[in-house]
N, C-alpha and C positions, 0 to 999 in steps of 0.2 A: 532480497527482499522487505518488502513492505508492509507494514500490520493494517490492516483495512479496517481493521477493527478500533472501534473506540467505545468509553463506558458514555453513561447519561452525559458526566460529569464531561467529555472530550476528551478528557486522558484517554492515553492509551494503554489495554488491564495488561499490558507483558509483562511488569512485578507489581504480584499478589493479588491482581483481582481478577481472578479466575485460572483453570485449569490448561485451557485454551485458548486460544486468538485466530483469528484469520487471516493469514499474510498471501501476497500475490508477487510471482517473481520479479526478477529487475536485467534486463540485459540489455547490451549497450547499439542492439540492432532493433529501428525503430521503419514498422510497414505501413504506417498512416490506417492501420485501420481506428473502427469505432469504437472500439473496447480496450484500444491501449493510449497509456496517457506518453504523452513525450516529456521528459523529466531533465532540462539545463543545469547540469553540473556548477553554475556559477549561480544560481539560486538553491541550492538544495545540498546537503549532505554527501551528496555522492561525489565521487573524483571524476564521475563523466559524464557524460550526456549521457542519457540511458532510455530506455521505454519501462512502462509499469506493464503489465499482460495482467486484466483486468479477467480475462476469459478462462484465465488456469490458477484458478481461488485454489487455496490449500487449507486446511484444519489441522494446526502443530500444538502440541504440547509448549505453552508458552516455557514454564520450568526448563525443562527437556535441551529447547532448540532454539532461543534465545536466551543470548546471556548478557546484551548489554542492547542498549540505545542509541543512536550515532544522529538521529535531530530528526528534523520533523520536513514536513511540509508545510508552506504557505495557504493560508485561505483558500484563494484563487485554483492553489494548483489542488488540492484536498474536494475542491468542488469539481473541478475535471476529471479525479479520480471515481466520485459518489457518480457523478452521472455518468462514466462507462463501466459500474459495478451494476447500475441500474439498468443498462442496456443487456449487458450477459448476461442475465437474471431475469432479463425477460421484464421488466415490475417499471418498466416507463410506459 
């Protein structure tokens, strides 16, 4: 899963900032939909090339469901996530 929520200071709220966070599933199947973001393993904390599915947003209890943070995506990749999220939510 990819945590899709950030605090105003840019940090993920996974540890200590609130009871819930938004996440999106990550899968190895990439279909080139505009609401998916391809993430190469070589430039990310993921073990394999993956697709973030921004059309399948979930709210989860951070303390109960998220036990550790593996890493983060770089700024340009997060900009793609933001764009796909806006498209998925009809905010563009």
